[in-house]
N, C-alpha and C positions, 0 to 999 in steps of 0.2 A: 276499274269500271265494272259495275255489275248491272246486268240487264235481267229483268224478270222474264218468265216464260212467255208472257204475252208480248213483250217487247221483241224477243227473239223470233217469235212467229211473224209479227208484223214486219220485222226487218227482212226475214226470208222472202216475204211477199214483194217487198220493195226492190230488193236485189234482183230477184227473178224478173220483175217487170222491166228493170233497166236493161238487163241482158237482152230481152226480147223486143224492146220497143222499136228497134229499127228493122225488125222482120228477119234478122239473121243472127244466129248464135255462133260465135267464133270460138275456136279452141282456146285462144288466149283468155277469153272471157270465162270459159268453163274452168280453166286452171285457177284464175284469180278467185272465182266464186267459191271453189273448194277451200281456198285459203281463208277467205272471209268467213265461211262457215266455221272453220276451226278457231279463228281468232275470237269471234263472237260467241263461240260454243253453241252454235245452232244445230240442233239434233235433227235426225230424220223425221221425228214426230212433229217438230216445229214446221218443217217444210211441208209435211202432209197437211197439217192444219192450215197452213198459209194458202193452200189452193182453194179453201172455202171462203177466203176473205176477198173483198174488192179493195182497190187501192185506198178509197176514202176511209174504210174501216181500219186499214193498216196505219194510215196517217193519224187517225184519231187516237190510236193506242200509243203512238210515239210522242204525242204532245206532252205527256206527263214527265218525260225524261228531263234531266238537268242539261244545262247548256254544254257541259263538257261531253256528255254522252251524245248529244246531237251533233256536236262538232266532229266527233269520231265517225259518225255516220256519214257526214258530208265528205270527209276524207276518203272513206271507203267507196262512196259513189263516184267521186272524182277519179280515183285510181282504177276502179272497175270500168268506167266509161272509156278509158284509153288503153285498156289491157289488150285490145285488138289493134292498137296503133292507129285508131281512127275515131274521132269524136263526131258523131252524127248530130245534126240539129235536133232531132227528136230526143236524143239522149241528154243534151244540154238543157233543153226545155223541161224535160221531166225532172232533172236534178233541181232546177230553179223552183219548179212547182212544189217539190217535196220540202226543200229547205225553207221556203216561205210559209208553207202550210203547217209544218211542225213547230214553227215559232222559234227557229234558231236566231239568236240575237247577234247581229253583225252590223258594223257601220254601214255596209253596203245595202242592208235590208231595212234599216231603221225607217219607220214611218210608213212602210208598205203593209197594208192590212190585206191578207189573203187567206183563202181556205180552199179545201179540196173537196170535190163532190163527185159521186158516180150517179149518173142518171140512167135508169134501166134501158130505155129505148127512145129513139126519135125517128120521125118519118123522113129524115134526111141525114146525110153524112157531113157534119161540119168540120171535117178534118183539118182544113187549112184556114178556118175562119176564126176571127176574134169577134165575139158577139157582144153587142151592147144591150144590157137589160136595165130596166128601171121599175121599181115598185110603185113609184109615183112620178108624175112629170116634174122634171127639174129644169126650170128655165135657164139657170146659170150654166149647168153642165151641157145642156143641148146647144146653147149659144156658143160655148167654147168649142164643141165638136164641129159645129157647122163652120166656125171661123177657121179651125185648124184641120179641116177634113183631109186636104191633100197632104199635109205634113204627117198626119196620123197614118195615112195609107203608105206613105214612103217609109216611115219608121218601121211599120210591120213588114213591109216587103223585104227588109234586110234579114228577117228570120223566116222568110217564106210564108208569110201570113197575109190574109186579106181582112179588111174591116167589114163587118156585117152590121151596118147601122140601120136599125129597123125604121126609124122615121124617114130616112132617105128611100129605103126600099118601098115603103107604103106610098110615099109621094110619087115615086117613079111609076108605080102601078096605076095610080090615079090619073097621072098625066098621059099615060099610054094605054088608056082603057081599051080602046078598040083593038090595038095590037095584042094586048094581053088576052082579050077574048079569043082572038084567032089562035093564039098560042095554046090556050086551054082546049079549044076544039081539036087541036092536033094531038096534044099530049093526053087529054082525058076524053076520048071519044064517047064514053058512056054517059057523060053529062047531058042532061036534057036542056032544051031551050029555056025552060022555066028555071032550072038551076043556074044557068048562065046569066039570065036576067037578074036573078036574086043576087049573084056575086057582083054584077055591075052596080046595082043599087046600093050595096053595102060597103063597097071598097072605101068610099070617102068617110065612112064612120069608124074605120079601124084606127087603132092607135098603138104606139110603141108599148104603152103600159099594158094594154089588153093582151098583146102577143107575148110580152114578157111573162105575164102571169100564166097564160094558157100553156105556153111551151115549157117554161122552166120553173117559175117561182112557186106555182101551186104544188109541184112535186117536192121542191126543197122544203117548203113550209110543212108539208105533211110528214117529212122526215126530220123535223126539229131544227132545220137550219134556216134561219130567217135573214133575208137580205133587206136592210132598211134604207140603203143608199144605192144610187146608180153604180153599176159595176160592169167590168169587162169579163167575159167568160172565154178563156183560152182553152181550146181542145187539146188534151194531152194524148199523145199517141197518134202517129201519122196514118195508121191503117184503120179501115172501117171495122167495127166490132158489132156483130148482130145482137150481142147480149147487153150492151150498154155503152155509155160514153163517159169518159173521165174528163173533168174540167177543173182548171184553176180559176177560182173566182177572185178577181182583183177589184177591191173596193176603190171607187173614185172619191178621194177626199177633197181635192181642190181642182187642180188643173189636169184634165184628162190626158193632154199631150205629155206633160211632164211625168205623169204616172206611168204611161206606157213606155216612155223613153227609159225610165229606170229599170223596168222589167226587161226590156229588150237589151239594155246594157248588160244586165246579169246573164241573160241567155248567151250573149256573145263573148262574155268574159268569165264564164263560170270557173275555168281552170286557174284563173289568176287570183281567185279568192283564197287567201291563205291565212286563216286565223292563227295567232301565236300559240305555240304549244305551252299549256299552262301547268302541266304536271309531268312527273316522271312516268306515270302510267300511260299518259297519252303519247309521250315520246316513244315508249316501248311499243305501243300499238302501231304507230307509224312505221317503225323499223320492221315489225312483223309483216306489214303489208308490202314494204319495199322488197323483202326477201323473195316475194312471189313473182315480181315483175321480171319476166324472162323473154326468151325467144318465142315469138308467136308466128313465125313464118310457116310452120307446119299447121296449116289451117284446115279445120273441118267446119263446113257451113251447113246449117240446118234451116229449113223453112217449115211452114205448117204441114208439109208432106209427111214429116216423121210421125205426126199424130195419127194420120190415116194409116200408116204402116202398122203402128202399135195396135190401133183398133182392129185392123184386119187380122193380125196375128192372134189377138185375144178372142176375136169372134170365132175363128176357126181353130180353137185349141183342141185338136183331136185327141191329144194324149189324156186330157183331163175332162173333156166334155163340160166345161164350165160355161154356162150361159150368162150373158149380161142380165141384170135385174133392172127393169124399168119401172119407175114409180111415178104415176101421174099425180096431178095436183089434188085429186080426190082421195089419194092414198091407196089406189088399186095397184097390186103387184103383178108384173108380167115377166116371164122368162123369154126375153127377146129372141134368143137363138133356138128356142124350142117351139117354133110356130106361135110365138106370143102367148103361150099357155099362161092363164091366170092362176096365181097362187092365192087361193081364197081363204080368208080367216076373218074373225070378227074385228070390228074397229079398234077395240082396246088392245087386242093382240098386235094389230098393225102399228098402233101408236108406240107400243113397247119396242117393237122391232125397229121402227124408224129411229127411235131414241138411241138404240145401240148402234145403228149405222152411223149416226152423227158422232158418237163417242168411240172413235177408232181404237183408243188405248184401253177401252173397257171400263166398266164400273162394277163395283161390288154391290150385290143386292142389299147388303146391310146399310149402304149409304144412298140407296135410291130415293129415300125420303128427302134428301138434300136437293133433289131435282124435280120436285113436285110441279113447280110452275112450268118448267119446260115440257114435262109430260102432259100437263093439262092443255097447254097451247097446241101441242101436236094432236092430242085427242079431240079437242074442240074443232080443229080444222077439218077432220075427216068423219066425225060422228054425225049421225042423222038426228041426234037429240039436240034440242035447243035450250033445255033446262040446265042452266049453269050449276045449280045445286046437285043435280044428278051426275053431271060430269065430274065435279069436284069429289063427290062421294066415291065414284068409281076409281079415281086416281088415289084417293086416301086408302081405299080398301087394298089396292094393288101395292102401294108403297109401304103401308103399315102392316102388311101380311095378315089382314083380317080374313078369316076363313081360308079357303084354298085358292084365292084369286090369282096369286102369282104363279103357283104351280100349274093351274089350269091353263093360263095363257101361254106359259112356256111350252106346255104339252101341245097346245093347239098350233103353235108355230112349228114345232118339230113335225107334227103330223101333216101339216099343210105342204111342207117341202118334201117329206119322205114319200107321201102319196104320189108325187110326181117324179121324184128323182131317185127314190130308193136309197141305196148306199152312196149315191153321188150327192146326197143332200148335205154332207158334212160341212163344206165351206160356208153354207148359208145359215147354219144353226148358231144359236147363242150358247156358248160353251165356256166352261171354266171350272177350276177346282172349288170344292165346297168351302165357302167362306172367303174365297178369293175373287178376283175380278172376272166378270163374265164378259165375253167378247165375241164378235162376229169376225171370223178370219177372212171373209171374202175380200179379195182385192177391190179397193174402192174405185179403181178405174173401170170396173165392171158394173158399177152402180150408176144409173142414169136417172136423175130427177127431172121431170118436166118443169117443175118450179120449186126449188128447194125452199125458197122463202115463204111458200104457201103454208109451211108448217111452223112458222115462228110467230 
């Protein structure tokens, strides 16, 4: 079995997510994870790149794999999930979400159409909810849900979930308008009487389709994922995440209750799914995994506290005096631990520097022309110029070595850091042998972006 570099990076993201999804990292999981890295030949560079992906991006990368490779991933996820001698509900649900969304063909999953999506932020935490959304009102689906509402709720309760059925929520609010107004006055004391009256008047005009679009579908459509049929959105990950929410989108083909029952069955029986071994390569892989399953009684447990410890150690790195580098969404640079001192340089120099921060393994200047589009998008996001022709010309001059544009910008970057840090500027500089890869050696844990996606 051969996996491309992008597949290894995506797999590193998914394995890491599975280890962390229950909030505890166990020594048995760490041991198995190391073995999985070895079996799949996942290098440190893949693991570093994986930190820049969200789960939806990782899933998208794995869809192109063959069924044999996808089956191998399922086996790895199953064995990793029990390497701590305990299968948490959040782990089984994540595995189901992954195998459905990467398109693994199995008798147990046949006919279930699902996809994985990451939504940047919501004003509420839907961690235990299964949300019903619809791009257009479907009389048939809504009639089925109303008929089987209690059965749907009972089915979801077996995996610790609750049904969030928007039409019922809206109906309840309308019927309890006075109570709802009193609740709002308590929870939102800043609302004026005029605003409360406005809410009263418009509650009856709201619809499930309206809320579906406003909360979810507009975002999904903007990112190229179109939902054309009613669907259930199952939140993946049981803890709140301030940076975003991962959902499994389950399309409702016919009967909503039967659709959910099949998904719930998968969540409850994920370890019993055992596709036949189709080749000697797959049999060898399974044996390699089994070699790693050992005694996990000597447990080390980690929570989010370890990240705070690492950040604290790095922040007060007295031996090297290396400050964190904070980059806001406008492309301004600040040395966080040196009184937020700004590192000032022209926009084109900033764009070049951000580009090299993104490419941790470095890029040869001779091949910079292959990355014109990426450089252009970074430059456009921080430049004050609005003329696309001028922006493209600046990137052409930089990458095609017209005049002294490249040398001038590299010099400006060096000067900007050295003026502040002197000899301590070395980790921040773009360096490399002549004709070889140029690289910034700064530990990327010290680089903090306000909004990394602002530069894409």
